[in-house]
mmJSON file of the N, C-alpha and C atoms, coordinates in Angstrom:
{"data_MODEL":{"atom_site":{
"group_PDB":["ATOM","ATOM","ATOM","ATOM","ATOM","ATOM","ATOM","ATOM","ATOM","ATOM","ATOM","ATOM","ATOM","ATOM","ATOM","ATOM","ATOM","ATOM","ATOM","ATOM","ATOM","ATOM","ATOM","ATOM","ATOM","ATOM","ATOM","ATOM","ATOM","ATOM","ATOM","ATOM","ATOM","ATOM","ATOM","ATOM","ATOM","ATOM","ATOM","ATOM","ATOM","ATOM","ATOM","ATOM","ATOM","ATOM","ATOM","ATOM","ATOM","ATOM","ATOM","ATOM","ATOM","ATOM","ATOM","ATOM","ATOM","ATOM","ATOM","ATOM","ATOM","ATOM","ATOM","ATOM","ATOM","ATOM","ATOM","ATOM","ATOM","ATOM","ATOM","ATOM","ATOM","ATOM","ATOM","ATOM","ATOM","ATOM","ATOM","ATOM","ATOM","ATOM","ATOM","ATOM","ATOM","ATOM","ATOM","ATOM","ATOM","ATOM","ATOM","ATOM","ATOM","ATOM","ATOM","ATOM","ATOM","ATOM","ATOM","ATOM","ATOM","ATOM","ATOM","ATOM","ATOM","ATOM","ATOM","ATOM","ATOM","ATOM","ATOM","ATOM","ATOM","ATOM","ATOM","ATOM","ATOM","ATOM","ATOM","ATOM","ATOM","ATOM","ATOM","ATOM","ATOM","ATOM","ATOM","ATOM","ATOM","ATOM","ATOM","ATOM","ATOM","ATOM","ATOM","ATOM","ATOM","ATOM","ATOM","ATOM","ATOM","ATOM","ATOM","ATOM","ATOM","ATOM","ATOM","ATOM","ATOM","ATOM","ATOM","ATOM","ATOM","ATOM","ATOM","ATOM","ATOM","ATOM","ATOM","ATOM","ATOM","ATOM","ATOM","ATOM","ATOM","ATOM","ATOM","ATOM","ATOM","ATOM","ATOM","ATOM","ATOM","ATOM","ATOM","ATOM","ATOM","ATOM","ATOM","ATOM","ATOM","ATOM","ATOM","ATOM","ATOM","ATOM","ATOM","ATOM","ATOM","ATOM","ATOM","ATOM","ATOM","ATOM","ATOM","ATOM","ATOM","ATOM","ATOM","ATOM","ATOM","ATOM","ATOM","ATOM","ATOM","ATOM","ATOM","ATOM","ATOM","ATOM","ATOM","ATOM","ATOM","ATOM","ATOM","ATOM","ATOM","ATOM","ATOM","ATOM","ATOM","ATOM","ATOM","ATOM","ATOM","ATOM","ATOM","ATOM","ATOM","ATOM","ATOM","ATOM","ATOM","ATOM","ATOM","ATOM","ATOM"],
"id":[1,2,3,4,5,6,7,8,9,10,11,12,13,14,15,16,17,18,19,20,21,22,23,24,25,26,27,28,29,30,31,32,33,34,35,36,37,38,39,40,41,42,43,44,45,46,47,48,49,50,51,52,53,54,55,56,57,58,59,60,61,62,63,64,65,66,67,68,69,70,71,72,73,74,75,76,77,78,79,80,81,82,83,84,85,86,87,88,89,90,91,92,93,94,95,96,97,98,99,100,101,102,103,104,105,106,107,108,109,110,111,112,113,114,115,116,117,118,119,120,121,122,123,124,125,126,127,128,129,130,131,132,133,134,135,136,137,138,139,140,141,142,143,144,145,146,147,148,149,150,151,152,153,154,155,156,157,158,159,160,161,162,163,164,165,166,167,168,169,170,171,172,173,174,175,176,177,178,179,180,181,182,183,184,185,186,187,188,189,190,191,192,193,194,195,196,197,198,199,200,201,202,203,204,205,206,207,208,209,210,211,212,213,214,215,216,217,218,219,220,221,222,223,224,225,226,227,228,229,230,231,232,233,234,235,236,237],
"type_symbol":["N","C","C","N","C","C","N","C","C","N","C","C","N","C","C","N","C","C","N","C","C","N","C","C","N","C","C","N","C","C","N","C","C","N","C","C","N","C","C","N","C","C","N","C","C","N","C","C","N","C","C","N","C","C","N","C","C","N","C","C","N","C","C","N","C","C","N","C","C","N","C","C","N","C","C","N","C","C","N","C","C","N","C","C","N","C","C","N","C","C","N","C","C","N","C","C","N","C","C","N","C","C","N","C","C","N","C","C","N","C","C","N","C","C","N","C","C","N","C","C","N","C","C","N","C","C","N","C","C","N","C","C","N","C","C","N","C","C","N","C","C","N","C","C","N","C","C","N","C","C","N","C","C","N","C","C","N","C","C","N","C","C","N","C","C","N","C","C","N","C","C","N","C","C","N","C","C","N","C","C","N","C","C","N","C","C","N","C","C","N","C","C","N","C","C","N","C","C","N","C","C","N","C","C","N","C","C","N","C","C","N","C","C","N","C","C","N","C","C","N","C","C","N","C","C","N","C","C","N","C","C","N","C","C","N","C","C"],
"label_atom_id":["N","CA","C","N","CA","C","N","CA","C","N","CA","C","N","CA","C","N","CA","C","N","CA","C","N","CA","C","N","CA","C","N","CA","C","N","CA","C","N","CA","C","N","CA","C","N","CA","C","N","CA","C","N","CA","C","N","CA","C","N","CA","C","N","CA","C","N","CA","C","N","CA","C","N","CA","C","N","CA","C","N","CA","C","N","CA","C","N","CA","C","N","CA","C","N","CA","C","N","CA","C","N","CA","C","N","CA","C","N","CA","C","N","CA","C","N","CA","C","N","CA","C","N","CA","C","N","CA","C","N","CA","C","N","CA","C","N","CA","C","N","CA","C","N","CA","C","N","CA","C","N","CA","C","N","CA","C","N","CA","C","N","CA","C","N","CA","C","N","CA","C","N","CA","C","N","CA","C","N","CA","C","N","CA","C","N","CA","C","N","CA","C","N","CA","C","N","CA","C","N","CA","C","N","CA","C","N","CA","C","N","CA","C","N","CA","C","N","CA","C","N","CA","C","N","CA","C","N","CA","C","N","CA","C","N","CA","C","N","CA","C","N","CA","C","N","CA","C","N","CA","C","N","CA","C","N","CA","C","N","CA","C","N","CA","C","N","CA","C","N","CA","C","N","CA","C"],
"label_alt_id":[null,null,null,null,null,null,null,null,null,null,null,null,null,null,null,null,null,null,null,null,null,null,null,null,null,null,null,null,null,null,null,null,null,null,null,null,null,null,null,null,null,null,null,null,null,null,null,null,null,null,null,null,null,null,null,null,null,null,null,null,null,null,null,null,null,null,null,null,null,null,null,null,null,null,null,null,null,null,null,null,null,null,null,null,null,null,null,null,null,null,null,null,null,null,null,null,null,null,null,null,null,null,null,null,null,null,null,null,null,null,null,null,null,null,null,null,null,null,null,null,null,null,null,null,null,null,null,null,null,null,null,null,null,null,null,null,null,null,null,null,null,null,null,null,null,null,null,null,null,null,null,null,null,null,null,null,null,null,null,null,null,null,null,null,null,null,null,null,null,null,null,null,null,null,null,null,null,null,null,null,null,null,null,null,null,null,null,null,null,null,null,null,null,null,null,null,null,null,null,null,null,null,null,null,null,null,null,null,null,null,null,null,null,null,null,null,null,null,null,null,null,null,null,null,null,null,null,null,null,null,null,null,null,null,null,null,null],
"label_comp_id":["MET","MET","MET","GLU","GLU","GLU","GLN","GLN","GLN","ALA","ALA","ALA","ARG","ARG","ARG","PRO","PRO","PRO","LEU","LEU","LEU","LEU","LEU","LEU","PRO","PRO","PRO","GLU","GLU","GLU","ILE","ILE","ILE","ALA","ALA","ALA","TYR","TYR","TYR","ALA","ALA","ALA","SER","SER","SER","ASP","ASP","ASP","PRO","PRO","PRO","TYR","TYR","TYR","ASP","ASP","ASP","CYS","CYS","CYS","ALA","ALA","ALA","GLU","GLU","GLU","GLY","GLY","GLY","ALA","ALA","ALA","ASP","ASP","ASP","ALA","ALA","ALA","LEU","LEU","LEU","VAL","VAL","VAL","LEU","LEU","LEU","VAL","VAL","VAL","THR","THR","THR","GLU","GLU","GLU","TRP","TRP","TRP","ASP","ASP","ASP","ALA","ALA","ALA","PHE","PHE","PHE","ARG","ARG","ARG","ALA","ALA","ALA","LEU","LEU","LEU","ASP","ASP","ASP","PHE","PHE","PHE","GLU","GLU","GLU","ARG","ARG","ARG","LEU","LEU","LEU","ARG","ARG","ARG","ALA","ALA","ALA","THR","THR","THR","MET","MET","MET","ALA","ALA","ALA","ALA","ALA","ALA","PRO","PRO","PRO","VAL","VAL","VAL","VAL","VAL","VAL","VAL","VAL","VAL","ASP","ASP","ASP","LEU","LEU","LEU","ARG","ARG","ARG","ASN","ASN","ASN","VAL","VAL","VAL","TYR","TYR","TYR","ARG","ARG","ARG","ALA","ALA","ALA","GLU","GLU","GLU","ASP","ASP","ASP","ILE","ILE","ILE","ALA","ALA","ALA","ARG","ARG","ARG","ARG","ARG","ARG","GLY","GLY","GLY","PHE","PHE","PHE","ARG","ARG","ARG","TYR","TYR","TYR","THR","THR","THR","SER","SER","SER","VAL","VAL","VAL","GLY","GLY","GLY","GLN","GLN","GLN","ALA","ALA","ALA","GLY","GLY","GLY"],
"label_asym_id":["A","A","A","A","A","A","A","A","A","A","A","A","A","A","A","A","A","A","A","A","A","A","A","A","A","A","A","A","A","A","A","A","A","A","A","A","A","A","A","A","A","A","A","A","A","A","A","A","A","A","A","A","A","A","A","A","A","A","A","A","A","A","A","A","A","A","A","A","A","A","A","A","A","A","A","A","A","A","A","A","A","A","A","A","A","A","A","A","A","A","A","A","A","A","A","A","A","A","A","A","A","A","A","A","A","A","A","A","A","A","A","A","A","A","A","A","A","A","A","A","A","A","A","A","A","A","A","A","A","A","A","A","A","A","A","A","A","A","A","A","A","A","A","A","A","A","A","A","A","A","A","A","A","A","A","A","A","A","A","A","A","A","A","A","A","A","A","A","A","A","A","A","A","A","A","A","A","A","A","A","A","A","A","A","A","A","A","A","A","A","A","A","A","A","A","A","A","A","A","A","A","A","A","A","A","A","A","A","A","A","A","A","A","A","A","A","A","A","A","A","A","A","A","A","A","A","A","A","A","A","A","A","A","A","A","A","A"],
"label_entity_id":["1","1","1","1","1","1","1","1","1","1","1","1","1","1","1","1","1","1","1","1","1","1","1","1","1","1","1","1","1","1","1","1","1","1","1","1","1","1","1","1","1","1","1","1","1","1","1","1","1","1","1","1","1","1","1","1","1","1","1","1","1","1","1","1","1","1","1","1","1","1","1","1","1","1","1","1","1","1","1","1","1","1","1","1","1","1","1","1","1","1","1","1","1","1","1","1","1","1","1","1","1","1","1","1","1","1","1","1","1","1","1","1","1","1","1","1","1","1","1","1","1","1","1","1","1","1","1","1","1","1","1","1","1","1","1","1","1","1","1","1","1","1","1","1","1","1","1","1","1","1","1","1","1","1","1","1","1","1","1","1","1","1","1","1","1","1","1","1","1","1","1","1","1","1","1","1","1","1","1","1","1","1","1","1","1","1","1","1","1","1","1","1","1","1","1","1","1","1","1","1","1","1","1","1","1","1","1","1","1","1","1","1","1","1","1","1","1","1","1","1","1","1","1","1","1","1","1","1","1","1","1","1","1","1","1","1","1"],
"label_seq_id":[1,1,1,2,2,2,3,3,3,4,4,4,5,5,5,6,6,6,7,7,7,8,8,8,9,9,9,10,10,10,11,11,11,12,12,12,13,13,13,14,14,14,15,15,15,16,16,16,17,17,17,18,18,18,19,19,19,20,20,20,21,21,21,22,22,22,23,23,23,24,24,24,25,25,25,26,26,26,27,27,27,28,28,28,29,29,29,30,30,30,31,31,31,32,32,32,33,33,33,34,34,34,35,35,35,36,36,36,37,37,37,38,38,38,39,39,39,40,40,40,41,41,41,42,42,42,43,43,43,44,44,44,45,45,45,46,46,46,47,47,47,48,48,48,49,49,49,50,50,50,51,51,51,52,52,52,53,53,53,54,54,54,55,55,55,56,56,56,57,57,57,58,58,58,59,59,59,60,60,60,61,61,61,62,62,62,63,63,63,64,64,64,65,65,65,66,66,66,67,67,67,68,68,68,69,69,69,70,70,70,71,71,71,72,72,72,73,73,73,74,74,74,75,75,75,76,76,76,77,77,77,78,78,78,79,79,79],
"pdbx_PDB_ins_code":[null,null,null,null,null,null,null,null,null,null,null,null,null,null,null,null,null,null,null,null,null,null,null,null,null,null,null,null,null,null,null,null,null,null,null,null,null,null,null,null,null,null,null,null,null,null,null,null,null,null,null,null,null,null,null,null,null,null,null,null,null,null,null,null,null,null,null,null,null,null,null,null,null,null,null,null,null,null,null,null,null,null,null,null,null,null,null,null,null,null,null,null,null,null,null,null,null,null,null,null,null,null,null,null,null,null,null,null,null,null,null,null,null,null,null,null,null,null,null,null,null,null,null,null,null,null,null,null,null,null,null,null,null,null,null,null,null,null,null,null,null,null,null,null,null,null,null,null,null,null,null,null,null,null,null,null,null,null,null,null,null,null,null,null,null,null,null,null,null,null,null,null,null,null,null,null,null,null,null,null,null,null,null,null,null,null,null,null,null,null,null,null,null,null,null,null,null,null,null,null,null,null,null,null,null,null,null,null,null,null,null,null,null,null,null,null,null,null,null,null,null,null,null,null,null,null,null,null,null,null,null,null,null,null,null,null,null],
"Cartn_x":[5.611,4.873,4.993,4.829,4.769,6.046,7.069,8.312,8.35,7.695,7.551,6.564,5.605,4.563,5.004,5.917,6.519,7.319,8.045,8.754,8.08,6.907,6.085,4.567,4.32,2.994,1.897,2.302,1.452,0.883,1.45,1.239,-0.035,-0.991,-2.151,-1.795,-1.746,-1.434,-2.682,-2.495,-3.556,-3.043,-4.127,-3.84,-3.529,-3.777,-3.301,-3.439,-3.087,-2.999,-4.417,-5.465,-6.791,-7.473,-7.101,-7.543,-6.906,-5.6,-4.769,-5.281,-5.719,-6.283,-7.729,-8.444,-9.919,-9.938,-10.687,-11.009,-9.958,-8.887,-7.567,-7.746,-7.107,-7.012,-6.048,-5.098,-3.83,-3.371,-2.703,-1.795,-0.474,0.496,1.923,2.59,3.245,4.087,5.431,6.008,7.378,8.103,7.602,8.19,8.097,8.921,8.95,8.405,8.051,7.541,6.481,6.653,5.752,4.257,3.874,2.44,1.862,2.836,2.28,2.592,3.02,3.378,2.251,1.208,0.216,-1.281,-1.396,-2.495,-3.784,-4.993,-6.207,-6.772,-6.36,-6.711,-8.228,-8.921,-10.413,-10.868,-10.385,-10.87,-10.372,-9.064,-8.514,-9.48,-9.772,-10.445,-11.867,-12.452,-13.779,-13.647,-12.622,-12.555,-11.784,-11.177,-10.433,-11.265,-11.064,-11.858,-11.332,-10.097,-9.538,-8.598,-8.82,-7.933,-6.502,-5.741,-4.39,-3.303,-2.345,-1.148,0.098,0.978,2.224,3.285,3.971,4.8,6.22,6.795,8.165,9.279,8.761,9.719,9.603,8.804,8.64,8.173,7.286,6.717,5.9,5.101,4.132,4.459,3.781,4.086,2.85,3.186,2.195,0.976,1.16,-0.006,-0.886,-0.282,-1.148,-1.97,-1.546,-2.304,-3.406,-3.015,-3.91,-5.158,-4.802,-5.897,-6.824,-6.494,-7.322,-8.138,-7.822,-8.669,-7.946,-6.62,-5.835,-5.153,-4.891,-3.903,-2.625,-1.481,-0.284,0.914,1.645,2.95,3.979,5.128,6.321,7.459,8.582,9.749,10.894,11.468,12.668,12.287,11.173,10.798,10.125,10.446,9.913,8.313,7.639,6.214,5.386],
"Cartn_y":[43.029,43.56,45.012,45.725,47.155,47.893,47.206,47.624,47.543,46.426,46.229,47.11,47.616,48.486,49.523,50.366,51.424,51.071,49.959,49.465,48.703,48.092,47.288,47.835,48.955,49.495,48.786,48.089,47.508,46.089,45.544,44.284,44.453,43.418,43.273,42.558,43.246,42.506,41.928,40.846,40.137,40.043,39.983,39.983,38.633,37.494,36.1,35.222,33.958,33.105,32.739,32.91,32.63,33.733,34.955,36.049,36.114,35.738,35.79,34.856,33.537,32.446,32.631,33.61,33.759,33.922,33.005,33.065,32.713,32.128,31.892,30.619,30.492,29.283,28.412,28.936,28.202,28.862,28.162,28.728,28.261,29.33,28.986,29.379,28.388,28.571,28.871,30.064,30.45,30.679,30.469,30.602,29.43,29.306,28.287,28.724,30.142,30.675,29.748,29.71,28.986,29.143,30.342,30.717,29.859,29.385,28.475,27.037,26.673,25.171,24.406,25.032,24.287,24.937,25.005,25.494,24.61,25.292,24.636,24.346,23.16,22.966,22.921,22.392,22.471,23.947,24.838,26.142,26.731,26.374,26.926,26.369,25.142,24.529,25.292,25.557,26.249,27.58,28.335,29.689,29.938,28.865,28.974,28.488,29.122,28.769,27.385,26.838,25.65,25.194,23.801,23.321,22.821,23.928,23.593,24.244,23.385,23.922,23.655,24.582,24.617,24.939,23.981,24.137,24.225,25.361,25.708,25.526,25.179,24.965,23.674,22.767,21.409,21.29,22.249,22.248,20.944,20.505,19.496,18.371,17.075,15.926,15.752,15.325,15.193,14.427,13.272,12.413,13.027,13.936,14.525,15.488,16.281,17.384,16.691,15.681,14.983,14.381,13.825,13.441,14.275,15.624,16.747,17.187,16.66,16.931,18.019,18.221,19.164,18.538,19.302,18.911,19.592,18.749,19.291,18.998,20.166,20.103,20.616,20.032,20.423,20.512,21.034,21.214,20.33,19.59,18.947,17.458,17.112,15.776,14.917,13.657,12.672,12.533,12.361,11.914,12.661],
"Cartn_z":[1.629,0.558,0.493,1.708,1.711,1.105,1.194,0.534,-0.908,-1.518,-2.817,-3.521,-2.944,-3.502,-4.381,-3.74,-4.608,-5.789,-5.772,-6.787,-7.844,-7.33,-8.473,-8.339,-8.784,-8.547,-9.439,-10.499,-11.322,-10.797,-9.728,-9.268,-8.377,-8.508,-7.687,-6.338,-5.194,-4.022,-3.307,-2.621,-1.724,-0.373,0.542,1.894,2.525,1.73,2.049,0.968,1.091,-0.107,-0.779,0.244,-0.338,-1.12,-0.597,-1.288,-2.74,-2.637,-3.965,-4.899,-4.444,-5.37,-5.792,-5.239,-5.609,-7.034,-7.811,-9.039,-10.076,-9.471,-10.368,-11.013,-12.215,-12.941,-12.52,-11.785,-11.259,-10.102,-9.15,-8.128,-8.287,-8.31,-8.643,-7.298,-6.751,-5.544,-5.958,-5.562,-5.954,-4.585,-3.527,-2.211,-1.276,-0.383,0.646,1.982,2.012,3.237,3.947,5.296,6.096,5.841,5.524,5.307,4.048,3.271,2.062,2.263,3.35,3.632,4.171,4.655,5.303,4.713,3.663,2.784,3.148,3.227,3.333,1.774,1.297,-0.181,-0.389,0.611,0.27,0.33,1.039,0.868,-0.511,-0.775,-2.13,-3.193,-3.187,-4.331,-4.427,-3.303,-3.378,-3.966,-3.821,-4.336,-5.725,-6.191,-7.352,-8.487,-9.813,-10.937,-11.433,-11.16,-11.608,-10.659,-10.246,-9.215,-9.851,-9.906,-10.605,-9.619,-9.246,-8.515,-9.228,-9.503,-10.016,-8.807,-8.471,-7.315,-7.729,-7.914,-8.302,-7.151,-5.934,-4.729,-4.065,-4.767,-4.305,-2.755,-2.371,-1.074,-0.756,-1.797,-1.575,-2.267,-1.982,-2.606,-3.574,-4.633,-5.78,-5.383,-4.625,-4.434,-3.444,-2.418,-1.483,-2.207,-3.161,-3.747,-4.634,-5.434,-6.274,-5.45,-4.393,-3.432,-3.037,-2.968,-2.716,-3.989,-5.029,-6.243,-7.26,-6.913,-7.755,-8.855,-9.908,-10.891,-10.307,-10.216,-9.657,-10.511,-10.644,-11.465,-10.575,-10.581,-9.802,-10.748,-10.274,-11.18,-10.704,-11.582,-11.237,-10.441,-10.616,-9.973,-10.908,-10.949,-11.936,-11.766,-12.813,-12.679,-12.039],
"occupancy":[1.0,1.0,1.0,1.0,1.0,1.0,1.0,1.0,1.0,1.0,1.0,1.0,1.0,1.0,1.0,1.0,1.0,1.0,1.0,1.0,1.0,1.0,1.0,1.0,1.0,1.0,1.0,1.0,1.0,1.0,1.0,1.0,1.0,1.0,1.0,1.0,1.0,1.0,1.0,1.0,1.0,1.0,1.0,1.0,1.0,1.0,1.0,1.0,1.0,1.0,1.0,1.0,1.0,1.0,1.0,1.0,1.0,1.0,1.0,1.0,1.0,1.0,1.0,1.0,1.0,1.0,1.0,1.0,1.0,1.0,1.0,1.0,1.0,1.0,1.0,1.0,1.0,1.0,1.0,1.0,1.0,1.0,1.0,1.0,1.0,1.0,1.0,1.0,1.0,1.0,1.0,1.0,1.0,1.0,1.0,1.0,1.0,1.0,1.0,1.0,1.0,1.0,1.0,1.0,1.0,1.0,1.0,1.0,1.0,1.0,1.0,1.0,1.0,1.0,1.0,1.0,1.0,1.0,1.0,1.0,1.0,1.0,1.0,1.0,1.0,1.0,1.0,1.0,1.0,1.0,1.0,1.0,1.0,1.0,1.0,1.0,1.0,1.0,1.0,1.0,1.0,1.0,1.0,1.0,1.0,1.0,1.0,1.0,1.0,1.0,1.0,1.0,1.0,1.0,1.0,1.0,1.0,1.0,1.0,1.0,1.0,1.0,1.0,1.0,1.0,1.0,1.0,1.0,1.0,1.0,1.0,1.0,1.0,1.0,1.0,1.0,1.0,1.0,1.0,1.0,1.0,1.0,1.0,1.0,1.0,1.0,1.0,1.0,1.0,1.0,1.0,1.0,1.0,1.0,1.0,1.0,1.0,1.0,1.0,1.0,1.0,1.0,1.0,1.0,1.0,1.0,1.0,1.0,1.0,1.0,1.0,1.0,1.0,1.0,1.0,1.0,1.0,1.0,1.0,1.0,1.0,1.0,1.0,1.0,1.0,1.0,1.0,1.0,1.0,1.0,1.0,1.0,1.0,1.0,1.0,1.0,1.0],
"B_iso_or_equiv":[0.0,0.0,0.0,0.0,0.0,0.0,0.0,0.0,0.0,0.0,0.0,0.0,0.0,0.0,0.0,0.0,0.0,0.0,0.0,0.0,0.0,0.0,0.0,0.0,0.0,0.0,0.0,0.0,0.0,0.0,0.0,0.0,0.0,0.0,0.0,0.0,0.0,0.0,0.0,0.0,0.0,0.0,0.0,0.0,0.0,0.0,0.0,0.0,0.0,0.0,0.0,0.0,0.0,0.0,0.0,0.0,0.0,0.0,0.0,0.0,0.0,0.0,0.0,0.0,0.0,0.0,0.0,0.0,0.0,0.0,0.0,0.0,0.0,0.0,0.0,0.0,0.0,0.0,0.0,0.0,0.0,0.0,0.0,0.0,0.0,0.0,0.0,0.0,0.0,0.0,0.0,0.0,0.0,0.0,0.0,0.0,0.0,0.0,0.0,0.0,0.0,0.0,0.0,0.0,0.0,0.0,0.0,0.0,0.0,0.0,0.0,0.0,0.0,0.0,0.0,0.0,0.0,0.0,0.0,0.0,0.0,0.0,0.0,0.0,0.0,0.0,0.0,0.0,0.0,0.0,0.0,0.0,0.0,0.0,0.0,0.0,0.0,0.0,0.0,0.0,0.0,0.0,0.0,0.0,0.0,0.0,0.0,0.0,0.0,0.0,0.0,0.0,0.0,0.0,0.0,0.0,0.0,0.0,0.0,0.0,0.0,0.0,0.0,0.0,0.0,0.0,0.0,0.0,0.0,0.0,0.0,0.0,0.0,0.0,0.0,0.0,0.0,0.0,0.0,0.0,0.0,0.0,0.0,0.0,0.0,0.0,0.0,0.0,0.0,0.0,0.0,0.0,0.0,0.0,0.0,0.0,0.0,0.0,0.0,0.0,0.0,0.0,0.0,0.0,0.0,0.0,0.0,0.0,0.0,0.0,0.0,0.0,0.0,0.0,0.0,0.0,0.0,0.0,0.0,0.0,0.0,0.0,0.0,0.0,0.0,0.0,0.0,0.0,0.0,0.0,0.0,0.0,0.0,0.0,0.0,0.0,0.0],
"pdbx_formal_charge":[null,null,null,null,null,null,null,null,null,null,null,null,null,null,null,null,null,null,null,null,null,null,null,null,null,null,null,null,null,null,null,null,null,null,null,null,null,null,null,null,null,null,null,null,null,null,null,null,null,null,null,null,null,null,null,null,null,null,null,null,null,null,null,null,null,null,null,null,null,null,null,null,null,null,null,null,null,null,null,null,null,null,null,null,null,null,null,null,null,null,null,null,null,null,null,null,null,null,null,null,null,null,null,null,null,null,null,null,null,null,null,null,null,null,null,null,null,null,null,null,null,null,null,null,null,null,null,null,null,null,null,null,null,null,null,null,null,null,null,null,null,null,null,null,null,null,null,null,null,null,null,null,null,null,null,null,null,null,null,null,null,null,null,null,null,null,null,null,null,null,null,null,null,null,null,null,null,null,null,null,null,null,null,null,null,null,null,null,null,null,null,null,null,null,null,null,null,null,null,null,null,null,null,null,null,null,null,null,null,null,null,null,null,null,null,null,null,null,null,null,null,null,null,null,null,null,null,null,null,null,null,null,null,null,null,null,null],
"auth_seq_id":[1,1,1,2,2,2,3,3,3,4,4,4,5,5,5,6,6,6,7,7,7,8,8,8,9,9,9,10,10,10,11,11,11,12,12,12,13,13,13,14,14,14,15,15,15,16,16,16,17,17,17,18,18,18,19,19,19,20,20,20,21,21,21,22,22,22,23,23,23,24,24,24,25,25,25,26,26,26,27,27,27,28,28,28,29,29,29,30,30,30,31,31,31,32,32,32,33,33,33,34,34,34,35,35,35,36,36,36,37,37,37,38,38,38,39,39,39,40,40,40,41,41,41,42,42,42,43,43,43,44,44,44,45,45,45,46,46,46,47,47,47,48,48,48,49,49,49,50,50,50,51,51,51,52,52,52,53,53,53,54,54,54,55,55,55,56,56,56,57,57,57,58,58,58,59,59,59,60,60,60,61,61,61,62,62,62,63,63,63,64,64,64,65,65,65,66,66,66,67,67,67,68,68,68,69,69,69,70,70,70,71,71,71,72,72,72,73,73,73,74,74,74,75,75,75,76,76,76,77,77,77,78,78,78,79,79,79],
"auth_comp_id":["MET","MET","MET","GLU","GLU","GLU","GLN","GLN","GLN","ALA","ALA","ALA","ARG","ARG","ARG","PRO","PRO","PRO","LEU","LEU","LEU","LEU","LEU","LEU","PRO","PRO","PRO","GLU","GLU","GLU","ILE","ILE","ILE","ALA","ALA","ALA","TYR","TYR","TYR","ALA","ALA","ALA","SER","SER","SER","ASP","ASP","ASP","PRO","PRO","PRO","TYR","TYR","TYR","ASP","ASP","ASP","CYS","CYS","CYS","ALA","ALA","ALA","GLU","GLU","GLU","GLY","GLY","GLY","ALA","ALA","ALA","ASP","ASP","ASP","ALA","ALA","ALA","LEU","LEU","LEU","VAL","VAL","VAL","LEU","LEU","LEU","VAL","VAL","VAL","THR","THR","THR","GLU","GLU","GLU","TRP","TRP","TRP","ASP","ASP","ASP","ALA","ALA","ALA","PHE","PHE","PHE","ARG","ARG","ARG","ALA","ALA","ALA","LEU","LEU","LEU","ASP","ASP","ASP","PHE","PHE","PHE","GLU","GLU","GLU","ARG","ARG","ARG","LEU","LEU","LEU","ARG","ARG","ARG","ALA","ALA","ALA","THR","THR","THR","MET","MET","MET","ALA","ALA","ALA","ALA","ALA","ALA","PRO","PRO","PRO","VAL","VAL","VAL","VAL","VAL","VAL","VAL","VAL","VAL","ASP","ASP","ASP","LEU","LEU","LEU","ARG","ARG","ARG","ASN","ASN","ASN","VAL","VAL","VAL","TYR","TYR","TYR","ARG","ARG","ARG","ALA","ALA","ALA","GLU","GLU","GLU","ASP","ASP","ASP","ILE","ILE","ILE","ALA","ALA","ALA","ARG","ARG","ARG","ARG","ARG","ARG","GLY","GLY","GLY","PHE","PHE","PHE","ARG","ARG","ARG","TYR","TYR","TYR","THR","THR","THR","SER","SER","SER","VAL","VAL","VAL","GLY","GLY","GLY","GLN","GLN","GLN","ALA","ALA","ALA","GLY","GLY","GLY"],
"auth_asym_id":["A","A","A","A","A","A","A","A","A","A","A","A","A","A","A","A","A","A","A","A","A","A","A","A","A","A","A","A","A","A","A","A","A","A","A","A","A","A","A","A","A","A","A","A","A","A","A","A","A","A","A","A","A","A","A","A","A","A","A","A","A","A","A","A","A","A","A","A","A","A","A","A","A","A","A","A","A","A","A","A","A","A","A","A","A","A","A","A","A","A","A","A","A","A","A","A","A","A","A","A","A","A","A","A","A","A","A","A","A","A","A","A","A","A","A","A","A","A","A","A","A","A","A","A","A","A","A","A","A","A","A","A","A","A","A","A","A","A","A","A","A","A","A","A","A","A","A","A","A","A","A","A","A","A","A","A","A","A","A","A","A","A","A","A","A","A","A","A","A","A","A","A","A","A","A","A","A","A","A","A","A","A","A","A","A","A","A","A","A","A","A","A","A","A","A","A","A","A","A","A","A","A","A","A","A","A","A","A","A","A","A","A","A","A","A","A","A","A","A","A","A","A","A","A","A","A","A","A","A","A","A","A","A","A","A","A","A"],
"auth_atom_id":["N","CA","C","N","CA","C","N","CA","C","N","CA","C","N","CA","C","N","CA","C","N","CA","C","N","CA","C","N","CA","C","N","CA","C","N","CA","C","N","CA","C","N","CA","C","N","CA","C","N","CA","C","N","CA","C","N","CA","C","N","CA","C","N","CA","C","N","CA","C","N","CA","C","N","CA","C","N","CA","C","N","CA","C","N","CA","C","N","CA","C","N","CA","C","N","CA","C","N","CA","C","N","CA","C","N","CA","C","N","CA","C","N","CA","C","N","CA","C","N","CA","C","N","CA","C","N","CA","C","N","CA","C","N","CA","C","N","CA","C","N","CA","C","N","CA","C","N","CA","C","N","CA","C","N","CA","C","N","CA","C","N","CA","C","N","CA","C","N","CA","C","N","CA","C","N","CA","C","N","CA","C","N","CA","C","N","CA","C","N","CA","C","N","CA","C","N","CA","C","N","CA","C","N","CA","C","N","CA","C","N","CA","C","N","CA","C","N","CA","C","N","CA","C","N","CA","C","N","CA","C","N","CA","C","N","CA","C","N","CA","C","N","CA","C","N","CA","C","N","CA","C","N","CA","C","N","CA","C","N","CA","C","N","CA","C","N","CA","C","N","CA","C","N","CA","C"],
"pdbx_PDB_model_num":[1,1,1,1,1,1,1,1,1,1,1,1,1,1,1,1,1,1,1,1,1,1,1,1,1,1,1,1,1,1,1,1,1,1,1,1,1,1,1,1,1,1,1,1,1,1,1,1,1,1,1,1,1,1,1,1,1,1,1,1,1,1,1,1,1,1,1,1,1,1,1,1,1,1,1,1,1,1,1,1,1,1,1,1,1,1,1,1,1,1,1,1,1,1,1,1,1,1,1,1,1,1,1,1,1,1,1,1,1,1,1,1,1,1,1,1,1,1,1,1,1,1,1,1,1,1,1,1,1,1,1,1,1,1,1,1,1,1,1,1,1,1,1,1,1,1,1,1,1,1,1,1,1,1,1,1,1,1,1,1,1,1,1,1,1,1,1,1,1,1,1,1,1,1,1,1,1,1,1,1,1,1,1,1,1,1,1,1,1,1,1,1,1,1,1,1,1,1,1,1,1,1,1,1,1,1,1,1,1,1,1,1,1,1,1,1,1,1,1,1,1,1,1,1,1,1,1,1,1,1,1,1,1,1,1,1,1]
}}}
């Protein structure tokens, strides 16, 4: 992130996924990094304005996220 700051100064940076999701209407996953593979969805749901996950990397299974009370959308997968 520190390398990106000078190149993208208009971006709001967060210290972790939970800080980033605070008050968010949706969480959009655009990376497969390990830090995003084992998120605490109960913690996310408590901090987000709306429990919505858009998974552009197909990191999670739809039924697992739905069971945690989230609306889940992925790319390139049926149903």
